[in-house]
C-alpha positions in Angstrom: -1.1 83.0 33.0 -1.2 86.7 32.8 -2.0 88.6 36.0 -4.3 91.4 34.8 -7.4 91.3 32.7 -6.7 94.0 30.0 -10.3 95.0 29.3 -11.2 95.3 33.0 -8.3 97.5 34.1 -8.5 101.3 34.1 -6.0 102.6 31.6 -3.9 105.1 33.6 -3.6 108.4 31.7 -0.2 110.1 31.9 1.6 107.0 33.0 2.7 104.5 30.4 1.8 103.3 27.0 3.2 100.5 24.8 3.8 101.2 21.1 4.1 98.2 18.9 6.8 99.7 16.7 4.5 101.0 14.1 2.8 97.7 13.6 -0.6 98.5 15.2 -3.3 97.3 12.8 -1.0 94.5 11.3 -1.9 91.5 13.5 0.1 89.0 11.5 3.3 91.0 12.3 2.7 91.6 16.0 4.5 88.5 17.1 7.7 90.1 15.7 7.0 93.6 17.1 9.4 95.4 19.4 7.8 96.9 22.5 8.7 100.5 23.3 8.0 102.1 26.7 6.8 105.7 26.6 6.5 107.4 29.9 4.6 110.7 30.2 5.6 113.4 32.6 3.0 116.1 32.0 3.4 116.9 28.3 6.9 115.5 28.0 7.5 112.0 26.8 10.5 109.8 27.5 10.7 107.1 24.9 12.8 103.9 25.3 13.0 101.1 22.7 16.6 100.0 23.0 17.0 101.0 19.4 17.9 104.6 18.5 16.8 104.2 14.9 13.4 102.9 15.9 13.0 105.7 18.5 13.8 108.3 15.8 11.3 106.8 13.4 8.5 106.9 16.0 9.2 110.5 16.9 9.3 111.4 13.2 6.0 109.7 12.5 4.2 111.3 15.5 2.1 114.4 14.9 4.0 117.6 15.2 2.9 120.2 17.8 1.2 122.2 15.0 -0.7 119.1 13.7 -1.7 118.1 17.2 -3.2 121.6 17.9 -5.0 121.4 14.5 -6.9 118.4 15.7 -7.6 119.9 19.1 -5.0 117.9 21.0 -2.2 118.9 23.3 1.2 118.6 21.6 3.8 116.2 22.8 7.3 117.3 23.7 10.0 114.7 23.5 12.4 114.5 26.4 15.5 116.7 25.6 13.6 118.7 22.9 12.5 122.1 24.2 11.7 123.6 20.9 8.2 124.3 22.1 7.6 126.5 25.1 6.4 124.8 28.2 3.9 127.5 28.8 1.9 126.4 25.8 -1.7 126.7 27.0 -2.6 123.4 25.4 0.2 121.5 27.0 -1.7 120.5 30.1 -5.4 121.2 29.6 -7.3 122.0 32.8 -4.1 122.3 35.0 -3.8 125.7 36.8 -0.5 127.4 37.5 1.3 126.9 40.9 2.9 130.3 41.1 2.0 131.6 44.6 1.6 135.1 43.2 -1.0 133.8 40.6 -4.4 135.4 41.1 -7.2 133.5 39.3 -9.4 135.6 37.1 -13.1 136.1 37.6 -15.3 134.0 35.4 -18.8 135.0 34.6 -21.3 132.1 34.3 -23.7 132.0 31.4 -27.3 130.9 31.3 -28.1 128.0 28.9 -31.2 128.1 26.7 -34.2 128.0 29.1 -36.1 125.5 26.9 -33.2 123.2 26.7 -32.4 123.5 30.4 -36.1 122.7 31.1 -35.9 119.5 29.1 -32.7 118.4 30.9 -34.1 119.1 34.3 -37.4 117.4 33.7 -35.5 114.3 32.5 -33.3 114.3 35.7 -36.4 114.8 37.8 -37.9 111.6 36.4 -34.6 109.7 36.7 -34.1 110.8 40.4 -37.7 110.0 41.2 -37.3 106.4 39.9 -34.0 106.0 41.7 -35.5 107.1 44.9 -38.2 104.6 44.6 -36.2 101.6 43.3 -32.4 102.2 43.6 -31.7 104.7 46.2 -28.0 103.7 46.7 -27.4 104.9 43.1 -29.3 108.1 43.8 -26.8 108.9 46.6 -23.9 108.3 44.2 -24.9 111.2 42.0 -22.8 114.2 42.6 -24.3 117.6 43.1 -24.2 120.1 40.3 -21.0 121.8 39.2 -20.5 125.3 40.4 -21.5 127.8 37.6 -18.1 129.5 38.1 -16.3 126.2 37.4 -18.2 125.7 34.2 -17.5 129.2 33.1 -13.8 128.7 33.9 -13.7 125.5 31.9 -15.2 127.2 28.8 -12.9 130.2 29.1 -9.7 128.4 29.7 -10.4 125.9 26.9 -11.9 128.6 24.6 -14.8 126.2 23.9 -18.5 126.2 24.6 -20.3 123.2 25.9 -23.6 122.3 24.2 -26.5 123.8 26.2 -28.0 120.5 27.2 -24.6 119.2 28.5 -24.0 122.5 30.3 -27.4 122.2 32.0 -26.8 118.6 32.9 -23.5 119.5 34.6 -25.4 122.2 36.6 -27.7 119.4 37.8 -25.1 116.6 38.4 -21.3 116.9 38.0 -21.0 113.2 37.3 -21.1 110.5 39.9 -19.0 109.0 42.6 -16.7 106.0 42.1 -14.0 105.3 39.6 -14.7 107.3 36.4 -18.3 107.9 37.6 -19.1 104.2 38.1 -21.6 105.1 40.8 -24.2 105.9 38.1 -24.1 103.7 35.1 -25.4 104.6 31.6 -26.1 101.5 29.5 -24.5 99.1 29.3 -21.7 100.1 31.8 -20.6 103.7 31.1 -19.9 105.6 34.3 -21.1 109.2 34.4 -18.0 111.4 34.2 -17.6 114.8 35.9 -16.4 118.0 34.3 -12.7 117.4 35.1 -12.7 113.9 33.5 -13.5 115.4 30.1 -9.8 116.5 30.2 -8.6 113.2 31.7 -10.1 111.1 28.9 -9.3 113.6 26.1 -5.6 113.8 27.2 -5.4 110.0 27.3 -7.1 109.6 23.9 -5.1 112.4 22.4 -1.8 110.8 23.5 -2.7 107.7 21.5 -3.7 109.9 18.5 -0.6 112.0 18.5 1.8 109.1 19.0 0.1 107.1 16.1 0.8 110.1 13.8 -2.2 109.4 11.6 -4.1 112.6 10.7 -6.8 110.6 8.9 -7.6 109.0 12.3 -8.1 112.5 13.8 -11.6 113.1 12.3 -14.7 113.7 14.5 -16.9 112.1 11.9 -15.0 109.0 10.5 -11.8 108.8 12.6 -11.0 107.2 15.9 -10.9 110.4 18.0 -10.6 114.2 17.8 -9.6 116.6 20.5 -12.9 118.5 20.2 -15.0 115.6 21.5 -16.4 115.8 25.0 -16.3 112.5 27.0 -19.3 112.1 29.2 -19.1 108.4 30.1 -16.4 105.6 30.4 -16.5 101.9 31.0 -13.0 102.2 32.5 -11.8 99.7 30.0 -11.2 101.7 26.8 -14.7 102.6 25.7 -16.1 106.1 26.0 -19.4 107.8 25.5 -18.9 111.3 24.1 -20.7 114.4 22.7 -19.7 115.9 19.4 -19.9 119.7 20.2 -20.8 121.0 16.8 -23.9 118.9 16.3 -24.6 117.8 19.9 -24.7 114.2 18.9 -23.8 111.4 21.3 -21.5 108.6 20.1 -19.2 105.8 21.3 -15.4 105.5 20.9 -13.2 102.5 21.4 -9.4 102.2 21.0 -8.3 101.7 17.4 -12.0 101.6 16.2 -13.8 104.2 14.2 -16.2 106.5 16.1 -19.7 105.1 16.2 -22.7 107.4 16.0 -25.3 104.8 14.9 -24.5 102.2 17.5 -26.5 101.1 20.6 -25.7 104.4 22.5 -25.8 106.8 19.6 -28.3 109.7 20.2 -29.2 112.9 18.5 -28.4 114.9 21.7 -27.5 114.5 25.3 -31.0 115.7 26.3 -32.6 113.0 24.1 -30.4 110.3 25.8 -31.5 111.5 29.2 -35.2 111.5 28.2 -34.9 108.0 26.7 -33.1 106.9 29.9 -36.0 108.2 32.1 -38.6 106.5 29.9 -36.8 103.1 30.1 -36.6 103.3 33.9 -40.3 104.3 34.3 -41.5 101.6 31.9 -39.0 98.9 32.9 -38.3 98.6 29.2 -35.1 98.1 27.4 -33.0 101.2 26.5 -31.9 99.9 23.1 -30.8 96.4 24.2 -30.4 96.9 27.9 -32.9 96.5 30.7 -32.7 98.3 34.1 -32.1 96.0 37.0 -31.3 96.6 40.7 -28.6 94.8 42.6 -28.7 93.5 46.1 -27.0 96.7 47.2 -29.8 98.8 45.7 -27.8 100.0 42.8 -29.0 100.5 39.2 -27.3 98.2 36.6 -28.2 97.2 33.1 -28.7 93.6 31.9 -29.6 91.8 28.7 -32.7 90.3 30.2 -35.4 92.0 32.3 -35.7 91.1 36.0 -38.3 91.9 38.7 -37.4 94.9 40.7 -36.5 94.1 44.3 -38.3 95.6 47.3 -36.6 97.4 50.2 -34.5 99.7 48.0 -36.7 102.9 48.3 -35.2 105.9 49.9 -35.9 109.5 50.6 -35.6 112.3 48.1 -32.2 113.4 46.9 -30.5 115.1 49.9 -29.5 118.7 49.9 -25.8 119.6 49.4 -25.4 120.2 53.2 -23.8 117.1 54.9 -27.0 115.7 56.4 -26.6 112.1 57.5 -28.7 109.7 55.5 -29.7 106.1 56.4 -29.4 103.7 53.5 -32.1 101.1 53.1 -31.3 97.5 54.1 -32.1 95.3 51.1 -34.5 92.5 51.9 -32.9 89.0 52.0 -34.2 86.6 49.4 -36.8 84.1 50.5 -36.2 80.4 50.5 -38.4 80.0 47.5 -36.3 82.6 45.6 -33.1 80.8 46.5 -34.5 77.5 45.5 -35.7 78.9 42.1 -32.2 80.4 41.6 -30.5 77.0 42.3 -28.8 78.2 45.4 -30.7 76.3 48.0 -30.5 72.7 46.9 -32.1 69.8 48.9 -29.8 67.8 51.2 -28.2 64.9 49.3 -25.9 62.1 50.2 -22.5 62.1 48.4 -22.5 59.5 45.6 -19.5 58.7 43.6 -20.2 58.6 39.9 -17.6 57.7 37.3 -17.8 59.3 33.8 -18.5 57.1 30.8 -15.6 55.4 29.1 -16.0 57.2 25.8 -16.0 60.6 27.4 -13.1 59.7 29.6 -11.1 58.6 26.6 -11.7 61.8 24.8 -10.9 64.0 27.8 -7.7 62.0 28.5 -6.6 62.3 24.9 -7.0 66.1 25.0 -5.1 66.3 28.2 -2.3 64.2 26.8 -1.9 66.7 24.0 -1.8 69.6 26.5 0.6 67.8 28.8 3.1 67.0 26.0 3.1 70.6 24.8 3.4 72.0 28.3 6.2 69.6 29.3 8.2 70.5 26.2 7.4 74.2 25.8 6.2 75.6 29.2 7.6 73.4 31.9 6.9 75.8 34.7 3.2 75.8 33.9 3.3 72.0 33.4 4.7 71.5 37.0 1.8 73.4 38.4 -0.8 71.0 37.1 -2.5 69.3 40.1 -2.7 65.6 40.6 -6.1 63.8 40.0 -9.0 64.7 42.2 -10.4 62.1 44.6 -13.7 60.8 43.3 -15.2 61.4 46.8 -14.2 65.1 46.7 -16.1 65.5 43.4 -19.1 63.7 44.8 -19.1 65.9 47.9 -19.0 69.1 45.8 -21.9 67.8 43.7 -24.0 66.9 46.7 -23.4 70.3 48.4 -24.3 72.2 45.2 -27.2 70.0 44.4 -25.8 69.5 40.9 -24.4 66.7 38.8 -21.2 67.6 37.1 -21.1 66.8 33.3 -19.1 63.7 32.5 -16.4 65.7 30.6 -15.8 68.0 33.6 -15.8 65.0 36.0 -13.3 63.2 33.8 -11.1 66.2 33.6 -11.0 66.6 37.4 -10.0 62.9 37.6 -7.1 63.7 35.3 -6.1 67.0 37.0 -7.8 68.5 40.0 -7.2 72.0 38.6 -4.4 73.8 36.8 -2.7 75.0 39.9 -2.2 78.5 41.3 -1.3 80.9 38.4 -1.2 77.7 36.4 -2.9 76.2 33.4 -6.3 77.2 32.0 -8.1 78.5 28.9 -7.3 81.7 27.2 -6.8 84.5 27.9 -6.3 84.5 31.7 -8.1 81.6 33.4 -6.8 78.7 35.5 -8.7 75.5 36.0 -10.2 75.0 39.5 -10.1 72.0 41.8 -13.3 70.2 42.8 -13.2 71.9 46.3 -12.6 75.3 44.7 -15.5 74.8 42.4 -17.8 74.3 45.4 -16.4 77.2 47.4 -16.6 79.6 44.4 -20.2 78.5 43.7 -21.2 79.0 47.3 -19.6 82.5 47.5 -21.4 83.6 44.3 -24.7 82.3 45.6 -24.2 84.1 48.9 -23.3 87.4 47.3 -25.9 87.1 44.5 -28.9 87.2 46.9 -32.0 87.9 44.9 -30.0 89.0 41.9 -30.0 85.4 40.9 -30.9 84.7 37.3 -29.0 87.6 35.7 -26.0 88.2 38.0 -25.5 84.6 39.0 -27.4 81.4 38.9 -27.0 78.4 41.1 -27.5 76.0 38.2 -24.1 77.0 36.8 -20.8 75.3 37.7 -17.7 77.6 37.7 -14.7 75.6 36.5 -12.0 78.2 35.6 -11.0 81.1 37.7 -9.5 84.6 36.9 -7.7 86.6 39.5 -9.8 89.7 38.7 -12.9 88.0 40.1 -14.3 86.4 36.9 -14.7 82.8 35.9 -15.9 80.5 33.2 -18.8 78.2 33.9 -20.8 75.3 32.4 -24.6 75.5 32.4 -25.9 72.2 33.7 -29.2 72.8 31.8 -27.6 73.2 28.4 -24.0 71.9 28.7 -22.7 75.1 27.2 -20.0 77.3 28.7 -20.2 81.0 29.5 -18.5 83.7 31.5 -19.2 85.5 34.8 -17.7 88.8 36.0 -18.8 90.5 39.1 -19.2 93.9 37.4 -21.3 92.6 34.6 -23.0 89.4 35.7 -23.5 86.6 33.2 -22.3 86.4 29.6 -24.2 83.7 27.6 -23.1 84.5 24.1 -20.0 85.4 22.1 -16.4 84.1 22.2 -16.8 82.6 25.7 -19.5 80.2 24.7 -18.5 76.6 23.7 -20.9 73.7 23.1 -19.3 71.9 26.1 -16.3 71.8 28.4 -14.7 69.1 26.3 -15.0 71.3 23.2 -13.1 74.1 24.9 -10.4 71.7 26.2 -9.9 70.2 22.7 -9.8 73.7 21.1 -7.2 74.8 23.7 -5.0 71.7 22.9 -5.3 72.4 19.2 -4.2 76.1 19.7 -1.2 75.0 21.7 -0.1 72.5 19.1 -0.6 74.7 16.1 0.1 78.1 17.5 -3.1 79.3 15.8 -5.3 81.7 17.8 -8.2 80.5 19.8 -10.9 83.1 19.4 -8.4 86.0 19.3 -5.7 84.7 21.6 -2.6 82.8 20.8 -0.2 80.9 23.1 3.1 82.4 24.2 5.8 81.2 26.5 7.7 83.5 28.8 10.4 82.0 31.0 8.7 78.6 30.9 5.2 79.9 31.7 2.3 79.8 29.3 0.7 83.1 28.6 -2.0 84.1 26.1 -1.5 87.2 23.9 -4.0 89.0 21.7 -3.8 88.2 18.0 -6.2 91.1 17.1 -3.8 94.0 17.2 
């Protein structure tokens, strides 16, 4: 098992990056790649591969300082190479000097186009009005506008001009609270970034661009990033929403993927995006493919299916910048009818032991024997963590408490192994099978937290069976038999790679991947010091 979920961890800028020895984009060769640790101290990089020739090759293939500047990116200086002056103004964008004698210049704010500013402010008026009526906790997460002098300083020190609609938007709201603006979400899960985070994201993306050394990738139209782009949103997992300053268009960027202007969140301008956002909120309609929903904490989120708006989340108008205490609304608790409809208030039942059918039991045991043989031979540490069989009565008690009947394949699996053990065995890429008791406790916890968000955030008709240490899990839907995925920041995922026709189908596919070494939906088995891990096969 791996300890962190890659796509759900904020990538730390200026800390560490792994280069796959020039083999990025060649997934068949990644298994033979050499990992190089590159640690960034400001604009200086210390590179360590344990191979001087490889280190020299990487440095030679990276963009030169001149090439980096040509694509709008800060240059990289290798540790021990001081051929470029440290005072280079592009070396650390947005960082002011620390000389005590330094006197900051005076910056004169400008006035954006009045017609454009009016469009932006009208859109924000509508958004704030809706938030105040339906999701006041999110309204309180919006930051107040950036100081005009700070906007003027940013444009002067960067020798760049923000598009007028983005400039006006920052005067209204300088992003939102939370990690990378997560307090206010643009669909599907982009946090609203503040002015300083433009530099944070750009520095991070430019590091990758410069280290890759591919000038063709540094194209604001058809590349993967360009230093001129202005990040306005981030999902904290490697995807960004940005504005292209020459045209004002809004697009999406993702690591090692080409910039996308025609995707779900592509817009002709920042103002057009805000107007569409306001319209979707007011109508309760989808913004492209995402519907506005409100959590039990009175926060705006976006879901693939519409849901009735909850009551009890209205609040007063957006407060003034003065620190006036505000009282947040207390969300209404779901009614018994709502809990029953969501599967989280089952009728009382007597525990009844049921044994799975012999045919299913034989199939499940055959799959487990294949897994056990492979683990015992290749990953003995993980093998030893497998739990003994569950007691039939424990399964029956969990079923009764949840008001559900476990599918025969899941029941047979628990009777073989009552879970994969702590940091033990489970499906790719980072899950561990849960015990019968853990299944019940996890189900109850999700029902208790879900409140009247049931149906799109969680549903009591689902059985969680594999747990990830970042708060997610895999589940089987008792109504269809299919698997899916839950994560607390996103709710339910009912399509894509996480869906299998049944629990047994997933178990068989996992056994086949172990035996053959072939990837299972983008992840291949790997053993490290006797423990099974799953590594990406997609580059």
